[in-house]
Each structure stands twice: as C-alpha cells, then as structure tokens.
N, C-alpha and C positions, 0 to 999 in steps of 0.2 A: 458143582452142577453147571450145566450149560445155561447160558443166559439167552440163547437163541430160541425164541418161543414161536409157535405158530398161532395165527389168529384162528377163530372158529371156522371162518371160510376156508382158510388154507388147510386146516386139519380135515375138513370135509372132503376137499379135493384130493388130498394126498392118500386118503383111505378109499378112494373110489377110482377104479381103473377104467370105468366105462367112458369117461370123457376123453381120456387120452387115446383110447382105442378108436373112438369116433373121429378124433382129429386125424389119426393115421389113415382111416378110411377116406376121409374127405380129401386129404392130400393125394392119395392114390387116384381118386377120381379126377382130380385136377391134372395129374400126369396123363391119365387116359384122354381127357379132353384136349390137352395140349398136343398129345401124340396124334390124335385125329386131325386137329387143326393144322399141324405142321405138314402132314401128308397133303392136305388140300392146298396149302401154300406152295409146296413144291410143285404140284401139278399145275397150278395157276401160272407160276413163273416159267415153267418149262414151255407152256403154251405161248406166253408173251414173248420170251426171248429178246427182251429189250433193255434189260439192265446190263451194266458193264460186266464183263466176264470175271473180273477180280472179285466182284461182289457175290458172285454165284458159286465160288469155289468150295465153300464149307457147307456141310449139311446142317440141318437144324440141331440145336442143342437145348435140352431141357435140364434144368438144375433146380435145387431147392436149398433152403436154409432156414434158420430159426430166429435170426436176429436182425431183421430189417426194422429199425426203430423198435426193437424188442419183440417183434411179432414174426411168426412163420411166413414164408413166401415160397412161390414157385415161379420160375422164369422160363420162357421160351424165347430164344433168340434165333430169328431167321427172317431175311438174310442177315449175316453177321460178319462185317468187316470192321475190325477195331485195330487201329494203329495209332502211334503217337501223334501223327499229324492229321490223319484222315479217318473218318468214321462214316459208314453207311450201315445202319442196323434198324431192324424193327423188333421191338421187345414187347412180348405179351407177358403180363405180370399179374399174378394172383397174390393178393396181400391180405392175410388173415384179419378178419374183423373190419375190413375196409371195402375193397372192391377189386374187380378186374380192371386193368388198364392195358392199352396198347399204344406204343410210342414209336414214332419215326424219329431217328437220331441221326443228324447230319453234322459233319465237321470237315474243315479243311476244303479240299477241292470239291467235295460233294456239296458242301454248304454253298460254295460259290456257283456251282453248276445249276443248282435247283432253287436257290433263294427267290429269284425273280418270279419264277412260275408259281411258287407257293404264295408269295406276296400278292400276286394277281388273283389267285384263287380266294384269298382272304378278302380282298377288295370287292370281289364279285359275290361275297356272302356265301361261299362254299365251305367255310370252316366253322359254321355256327355250332356251338356246343363243344368245340375242341379247346384244349389248353395249350399254351405256348410257354417254353422256357428257353432263354438264351443267356442266362447268367447264373452265377453260383456253381454248385456242383453239377457236373455233367451226369452223374449217376444218382441223382435224387429223383425218386419216382413218387414222392408225396405231392399229389396234385393240389393239396390244400396249402402247400408251403408258400413262402413269400416270393419265391422266384418263378411261380407259375401265374399266368394271366390268361384271360379268355382271348383266344387267338384272333378273332375278328376285331375286337376292340383295339388290340395292340398293333396288329399289322396294318389294318386299314387306316390307322392314324399316322402311319409313316414314322414309326419309332426310330430315331437316329441311331440308337445303340445297336440295332439289328443290322445296320449297314457295315458294321465292323466285322472283319474276318474272325469268326468265332464259331461256336456250335449252335445248333438250332434243334429243338425237340418239339414235336407236335404230338399231343397225347389225347386220348379219348377214354372216358371212364364208363364202365359198365357195372351197374349195381348188382349185388348178389340176389336181389329180388328178381332179377331177370336171368337167373341161372339157366333156365330152360332154353333161352335163346342166345346164350353167351357164345356158343360155337358159331352160329349164324352171324352174330354181330361182330365178332372178332374178324371173320372173313370179309365182311362188308367193309369194315374200316381198313383192313389190310389192302384190299383192292383199291380203295380210295387213295391210300398212301402211294401205291404203285403208279396210279394215274398221275400223281403229282411229281413223279420222279422218272418218267419215261419221256423221251424226246418225241414231240409231235411230228 
C-alpha cells in the first residue's frame, strides 16, 4: 500500500475543481490586464520617442509560470532589452498570493547612463515608496527579500556599493486590494520610470 497520504485539507482541495478553475480565470484576467497595459505602454513610448532605438526593437512579451518561489505568476516585459552585458527592461509582475509589482531594471551601459539622474531623483524625495535592489540575483522580484531596500533611504545616503558598475532595479508594489486601479497605477509608475531614463 502507498504510504503517500493526503491531509484532510489536501483531500478537500483535490476533490474540488472549483478553486483551480477560479485560478485559471484569475490568470486569464491578469493576461487581459497586462495586454491592455502593454498597448498603453506602446502608445506612450511611440509618442515620447526618446528611448534608444535598440531598446524599442522588441514588442511587449507576456508570459506565465507556476513556480516563482512555488507560486504562480504572470510577467509583462516592455520595453525589454536583455543581453549579457546590458539590460534595459521594465517588468510588470503578478505574483499569486502576494502583489503586483513593476520594476525598472538597468545594467551595464544603461546603468551608467541613468544612475546619476535616478540618484538625484531619490535625493529630491521623488522615489518615496519605491524599493531598490543592486545586489544578489538580478531576477529576484520578491520585494520582501534581503536584497531590497527602500529607495530613498538607500540612495539618498550615498551608498558606495551603488557606485560600482552593476545592475540597478527600482520596484513599486501594488496590493491586490487595489486591483480596480492596478491598470492606472501600473501606467503611472511606468511613466515615472520613463521620465527617469530620458535625456532632458
């Protein structure tokens, strides 16, 4: 006989299809939300026309998975330039059981190009409520992790580690309690990120 047993809670879930069907519906709605937002992002950047051409070459990409720290997720990348040496990307992220987040990810020449402007924005208290990461895994999006800090506190204190040529991520968290304004908020933060990365 098998020694693999189900708990009462597990048995209740495995005999009930409603919760997994609900999960599929939620993920589909996130796809729809990100599809709408990606269209707005494209329109906004086409009007601005101030980002480097190489950053604008690829269209938005929406993807999903089941195992980001054991939980389902959906990702929207736009703009999205990822190479071994250089990164310029904005990632919108839905993480089941946690939150939406949106992250500006810079590395290499883009880090060097925009760091001073971003540091000045932090010093001017324009990044309150944002999270910052510049160490550990580049592709960690757990804003509660040890490699994330409040952006204003870190950058306005002149953290020496940030002066080294590495990556820089600035993130903003949107609670699921604010689902009804998530589209608006994602666009608001996206536009703020673009103002940090265009030449005056």
